[in-house]
C-alpha positions in Angstrom: 96.9 104.4 100.8 99.4 105.2 98.2 102.0 106.7 100.4 100.9 104.9 103.8 103.6 103.8 106.1 103.6 103.4 109.9 105.4 106.9 110.5 102.8 108.8 108.7 99.6 106.9 110.1 98.5 109.7 112.5 99.3 112.4 110.3 97.2 111.0 107.6 94.4 110.5 110.2 94.5 114.1 111.4 94.4 115.4 107.6 91.5 113.1 107.3 89.5 114.2 110.2 90.0 117.9 109.4 88.8 117.0 105.7 85.6 115.1 107.2 84.7 118.3 109.0 85.0 120.3 105.9 83.0 117.8 103.9 80.4 117.9 106.3 80.0 121.5 105.8 78.9 121.0 102.2 76.7 118.0 103.1 79.1 115.4 102.2 78.9 112.4 104.6 82.4 110.5 105.0 83.6 107.4 106.8 85.2 108.2 110.3 88.4 106.1 109.4 90.4 105.7 106.1 90.4 102.3 104.3 94.0 102.1 104.1 94.0 98.1 103.5 91.3 97.7 101.3 91.7 96.5 97.6 92.4 99.3 95.6 90.1 98.9 92.6 87.1 98.1 95.0 87.9 101.4 96.4 88.4 103.5 93.3 85.1 102.1 91.5 82.8 102.2 94.7 79.9 104.4 93.9 80.0 105.7 97.4 83.6 106.8 97.2 84.2 110.2 99.2 87.9 110.6 98.5 90.7 108.3 97.5 94.3 108.8 95.8 94.9 106.8 92.7 97.7 106.7 90.0 97.7 108.5 86.8 97.8 104.8 84.8 94.7 103.2 86.4 93.0 106.5 86.0 93.6 106.6 82.1 93.2 103.0 81.7 90.2 102.3 84.0 88.6 105.2 86.1 88.5 108.1 83.5 84.6 108.5 82.9 83.6 106.4 86.0 85.0 108.9 88.7 85.4 112.6 89.1 88.9 114.1 89.2 89.3 116.2 92.2 92.9 117.6 92.2 96.4 116.5 92.7 98.5 116.9 95.7 101.8 119.0 95.3 104.6 117.3 96.9 107.2 119.7 95.8 109.2 117.4 93.8 112.5 119.0 92.4 112.5 119.6 89.0 108.9 119.2 88.4 106.1 121.7 88.1 103.4 122.0 90.7 101.7 118.6 91.0 103.8 116.8 88.9 106.4 114.0 89.7 108.9 111.9 88.3 110.8 108.6 88.8 114.4 107.9 90.1 116.0 104.9 88.5 117.5 103.2 91.3 120.6 101.1 91.4 123.0 99.7 93.9 125.5 102.2 95.1 128.4 99.6 94.3 127.4 99.4 90.6 129.8 101.2 88.6 127.6 101.4 85.6 126.6 105.1 84.8 123.9 104.7 81.9 120.6 103.1 81.8 121.7 101.6 78.6 124.1 99.3 80.2 121.3 97.7 82.4 119.6 96.2 79.2 120.3 92.7 80.3 120.0 93.3 83.9 116.9 92.4 86.1 114.2 95.5 86.4 112.1 95.3 89.7 108.7 96.9 89.2 105.7 97.4 91.6 102.9 96.9 89.1 102.3 96.8 85.3 99.9 99.4 85.7 101.9 101.9 87.7 102.8 105.2 86.1 106.2 105.9 88.2 107.1 102.2 88.6 106.5 100.9 84.9 105.3 103.5 82.6 108.0 106.0 83.4 110.8 103.4 82.8 109.4 101.9 79.7 109.3 105.5 78.0 112.8 106.3 79.4 113.9 102.8 78.0 111.9 103.2 74.7 114.0 106.6 73.8 117.2 104.5 74.0 115.3 101.8 71.9 115.3 98.9 74.3 113.0 97.3 77.0 114.1 94.9 79.6 113.8 91.2 78.9 114.3 90.3 82.5 111.8 91.6 85.4 110.8 90.9 88.9 107.2 91.9 89.7 107.8 92.8 93.3 104.4 94.2 94.0 105.2 97.5 95.8 107.8 100.4 95.4 109.5 99.7 98.5 109.7 95.8 97.7 111.2 97.0 94.2 113.9 99.1 96.1 114.7 96.3 98.7 114.9 94.0 95.8 117.8 96.1 94.1 119.5 96.5 97.5 119.8 92.8 98.3 120.8 91.9 94.5 117.6 90.3 93.6 117.3 92.9 90.8 119.7 95.5 89.4 117.3 98.5 88.7 114.0 99.9 89.6 111.9 102.8 88.9 110.2 104.5 92.0 107.5 107.2 92.7 109.7 110.3 93.8 107.7 110.7 96.9 108.3 107.1 98.0 112.0 107.4 97.3 112.0 110.7 99.4 110.3 108.5 102.4 112.5 105.3 101.9 115.6 107.8 102.2 113.9 109.1 105.4 113.2 106.0 107.0 114.6 102.9 105.6 118.4 101.9 106.2 118.8 99.8 103.2 118.5 103.3 101.5 122.2 103.6 102.0 123.0 100.8 99.6 121.2 102.7 96.6 121.5 105.6 94.4 119.8 107.6 91.7 121.1 106.4 88.0 118.8 108.9 86.4 115.5 110.7 86.4 112.7 110.0 84.0 110.6 112.8 82.6 107.9 114.5 84.8 104.1 113.6 84.4 101.1 114.5 86.5 101.1 113.2 90.0 98.8 110.9 91.7 95.4 112.7 91.6 92.6 112.6 94.3 89.2 111.2 93.0 85.6 110.8 94.2 82.3 109.2 92.9 80.4 110.5 90.3 77.6 111.7 92.5 79.9 114.1 94.4 80.7 117.8 93.3 84.7 117.7 92.8 84.9 121.3 93.5 83.3 120.8 96.9 85.7 117.9 97.6 88.6 119.9 96.0 87.9 123.0 98.5 87.2 120.7 101.5 90.6 119.1 101.2 92.4 122.4 100.6 90.8 123.9 103.6 91.8 120.7 105.6 95.5 121.0 104.5 95.4 124.7 105.2 94.3 123.7 108.8 96.8 120.7 109.3 99.5 121.5 111.9 103.0 122.3 110.4 104.5 119.5 111.6 101.9 117.1 109.7 102.3 118.9 106.8 106.1 118.3 106.8 105.5 114.7 107.3 103.2 114.2 104.6 105.3 116.3 102.2 101.9 118.0 100.7 102.5 121.6 99.7 99.0 122.1 98.2 96.3 120.8 96.3 96.3 121.9 92.4 94.1 121.2 89.4 95.4 119.3 86.5 93.3 118.7 83.7 92.3 115.2 82.9 93.3 115.7 79.4 97.0 115.9 80.7 96.5 112.6 82.3 95.2 111.1 79.2 97.6 112.4 77.0 100.6 110.0 78.8 101.0 107.0 76.6 100.5 103.5 77.9 103.1 100.8 77.3 101.8 98.5 74.5 102.7 95.3 76.7 100.6 92.3 77.5 101.6 92.6 81.0 99.5 95.8 81.3 96.3 94.3 82.9 93.8 96.0 84.8 93.5 94.8 88.5 97.0 93.7 88.6 98.6 94.4 92.1 
């Protein structure tokens, strides 16, 4: 559900059907369809969970030890090693400022206070320059953050690099935006499964499904491969010490 949008629904569905076939070969039953609109924590913490994609920050804060880490899709993000991603800091094209420090008094739009790419990444980036934003807009989703900047409701936003790539492909308002700076790379959005499932079996099933997926669907989804990133690499990323960082925020 992390990168779901109308243009990708069919490709995601076909990938899931191939994954189901592979899972069944190792004795894992799975739902016929994806639960794309379910509340995220109800999915991630469900003891029957077969497969879902989460974010590094929720994994650190609430899921580690309660789910099995399967692997991390590699989306081929430029400037990152396999399975890693980073955040573009997005501003309007007609904004003449060239340094993030010039936005200290401006409005930051963010998707969630427990988002690695939308909150922690820019927090650490700003911390390097010894400031944080006093003025913030909780937009709820990465795309809503980007739209808020494009419409002048906010001045800057930190986006997931994959989401930004999709926005550039499919949204007309993207032409109003530009990348100011990039944050440092961190491990990307991992796949997880319930503790009852062998994560290696799930890893192999998804990898085989990805190999079988049609080239056009692979291009649409942008997934190059599934890689293993140790849990310790996710846990090593520091969380913002802020009261806004609350489990279960949307």
